[in-house]
C-alpha positions in Angstrom: 59.0 61.2 248.7 55.8 63.1 249.6 53.7 60.0 249.7 56.6 58.1 252.2 56.5 61.0 254.6 52.7 61.3 254.7 52.7 57.5 255.2 55.5 57.7 258.0 52.7 58.9 260.7 54.6 60.7 263.2 55.4 63.3 260.8 54.5 67.2 261.7 52.5 69.4 259.8 55.3 71.6 260.1 57.9 69.2 258.2 55.3 68.4 255.4 55.2 72.2 254.5 59.2 72.3 254.7 59.3 69.7 251.9 57.4 71.0 249.8 58.6 74.3 249.8 62.0 72.9 249.4 61.3 70.5 246.6 59.6 73.7 245.5 62.8 75.6 245.4 64.3 72.3 243.8 62.2 72.5 241.0 62.2 76.3 240.1 66.0 76.7 240.8 67.8 73.4 241.1 66.9 71.6 238.0 67.6 74.6 235.6 70.8 74.5 237.2 71.4 70.7 236.7 70.2 71.3 233.0 72.5 74.6 232.1 75.4 72.5 233.9 74.8 69.9 231.0 74.1 72.6 228.2 77.2 74.7 229.3 79.9 72.3 229.5 78.6 70.4 226.2 79.0 74.0 224.7 82.8 74.0 226.1 83.2 71.1 224.4 81.9 72.0 221.1 78.0 71.8 220.7 76.3 75.0 220.8 73.1 73.2 220.5 71.4 73.6 223.8 72.8 77.6 223.6 71.1 78.2 220.1 67.9 76.4 221.5 67.9 79.4 224.3 68.6 76.4 226.8 71.8 77.9 228.6 69.8 79.9 230.8 68.5 79.7 234.8 64.9 80.5 233.5 62.6 77.4 234.7 60.3 78.1 231.6 62.9 76.7 229.6 63.6 73.7 231.4 60.9 72.5 233.5 58.7 69.4 232.9 55.4 69.5 234.8 55.0 65.7 234.9 58.9 65.1 235.7 58.2 67.8 238.6 55.4 66.2 239.9 56.7 63.3 240.5 60.0 64.8 242.2 57.2 66.5 244.7 55.1 62.8 245.2 58.1 60.1 245.1 61.4 61.6 245.2 62.4 60.9 241.6 62.4 63.8 239.3 63.5 65.6 235.8 63.3 68.5 233.9 62.8 69.0 230.0 66.5 67.4 229.0 69.2 69.9 227.3 69.8 68.7 223.6 73.2 67.4 223.2 74.2 66.6 219.7 77.3 63.9 220.4 78.7 64.2 216.9 79.7 67.9 217.6 82.0 67.1 220.6 86.0 67.2 220.0 85.9 63.7 221.2 82.3 61.9 221.7 82.4 59.3 223.8 84.4 60.9 226.4 82.6 64.0 226.4 79.5 62.7 226.4 80.4 61.6 229.9 82.1 64.8 231.2 78.3 66.3 229.9 76.5 63.7 232.0 78.4 64.2 235.1 77.8 68.1 235.1 74.2 67.3 236.0 74.7 65.6 238.9 77.5 67.5 240.2 75.7 70.5 239.9 72.9 68.6 242.6 75.7 67.8 244.5 77.0 71.5 244.9 73.5 72.7 245.0 73.4 70.4 248.4 76.8 71.3 249.9 75.6 75.0 249.4 72.2 74.1 251.3 74.5 72.1 253.9 76.4 75.5 254.6 73.7 77.6 254.9 71.9 75.0 257.7 75.3 74.9 259.4 75.6 78.5 259.2 72.1 78.8 260.6 73.0 76.4 263.6 76.0 78.8 264.7 74.2 82.2 264.0 70.4 81.1 265.8 71.0 78.2 267.7 70.0 80.0 270.5 66.4 80.1 269.2 66.8 76.4 268.8 63.1 76.1 270.6 61.6 78.4 268.3 58.7 77.2 265.9 60.7 79.6 263.1 64.0 77.7 263.7 62.7 74.4 263.5 60.6 75.5 260.0 64.3 76.9 258.6 66.0 73.7 259.9 63.5 70.9 258.3 64.0 73.4 255.0 67.3 73.1 254.8 67.7 69.8 255.8 64.8 68.4 253.1 66.5 70.5 250.3 70.1 68.9 251.2 68.0 65.6 250.8 66.1 66.2 247.4 69.6 67.3 245.8 71.6 64.5 246.8 69.2 62.2 246.2 68.7 63.2 242.4 72.7 63.3 242.5 72.6 59.4 243.5 69.7 58.8 241.3 70.6 60.4 238.1 74.5 58.1 238.7 72.4 55.0 237.9 74.1 53.2 235.3 71.1 53.1 232.7 69.3 54.9 230.4 68.2 57.6 230.0 70.1 58.9 233.3 73.3 60.3 233.5 75.0 57.7 235.0 74.7 55.4 231.6 76.5 58.3 229.6 79.6 57.8 231.7 79.7 54.2 232.3 79.7 54.6 228.3 83.2 56.3 228.4 84.3 53.2 230.4 83.2 50.3 227.8 85.0 49.2 225.0 84.0 50.4 222.1 82.0 47.2 220.7 80.0 47.1 224.5 79.3 50.8 223.7 77.6 51.0 220.2 75.3 47.6 222.0 74.8 50.1 225.1 73.1 52.6 222.4 71.5 49.8 220.8 69.4 48.5 223.5 69.2 51.9 225.1 65.6 51.8 224.7 65.2 48.7 226.6 67.4 49.3 229.1 65.2 52.7 229.6 62.3 50.1 230.1 64.5 48.0 233.1 64.9 51.3 234.9 61.0 51.9 234.8 60.6 48.4 236.3 62.8 48.7 239.1 61.6 51.9 239.8 58.1 50.6 240.0 59.2 48.0 242.2 60.9 49.9 244.2 64.6 48.4 243.7 65.6 51.9 242.9 64.9 52.7 246.5 66.5 49.7 248.3 69.8 50.4 245.7 70.0 53.9 246.3 69.7 54.1 250.3 73.3 53.1 251.0 74.7 55.4 248.3 72.4 58.4 249.2 73.7 57.9 252.9 77.0 57.8 252.4 77.0 61.0 249.9 74.7 63.1 252.3 77.0 62.2 255.4 79.8 63.1 253.0 78.2 66.5 251.8 78.2 67.4 256.0 81.1 66.8 256.5 82.8 68.9 253.7 80.0 71.5 254.9 81.1 71.6 258.6 84.8 71.8 258.3 85.4 75.6 258.3 82.8 75.9 261.1 84.9 73.1 263.5 86.1 76.1 265.8 82.6 76.9 267.1 81.8 73.5 268.0 
């Protein structure tokens, strides 16, 4: 995404700085939250693997993948170190694996919603300073913070391995199709890589990302309707 911003031409230095800052916050705080959510739900459903490996923590050192963090900063798609899940320890493996997978994108949506609420609250409290540089900087920060989280949620819901969406889809497939999905997981992962490289993923994500972003701001703005 940083590359796209720089290519835009009319983007101010302040916007670039706020995008980088917002993304670094997502890397340090929200990627760990995303992985913690996976591990916590797995633990509640019977798999203690993540807990035994010390992954039920907000500590970014336990979760951050340097290459994934760099990709998130540069292109808007990134990842942390995946939380280990032993599907055979889950009470209902097929269904529970989908719930574990869903927890990650939900964590990003919650994080984005909190950011949107804070952004709107900031506007309500400090709207009279809307021409100030610091006001503009904070608004840019929240805007990018919410957008990055929504982008991560939508990206992870794409139904191709190794993304969370593939595991959610697996719960909806008949057993035979589910087994084939697992059998061809590596090949399907390569399909995802090719689609990302060709820019197809950007096009696939565009509409759902805009819809989810609008929904997040709509829900975040409901408590503040009396102020507008």
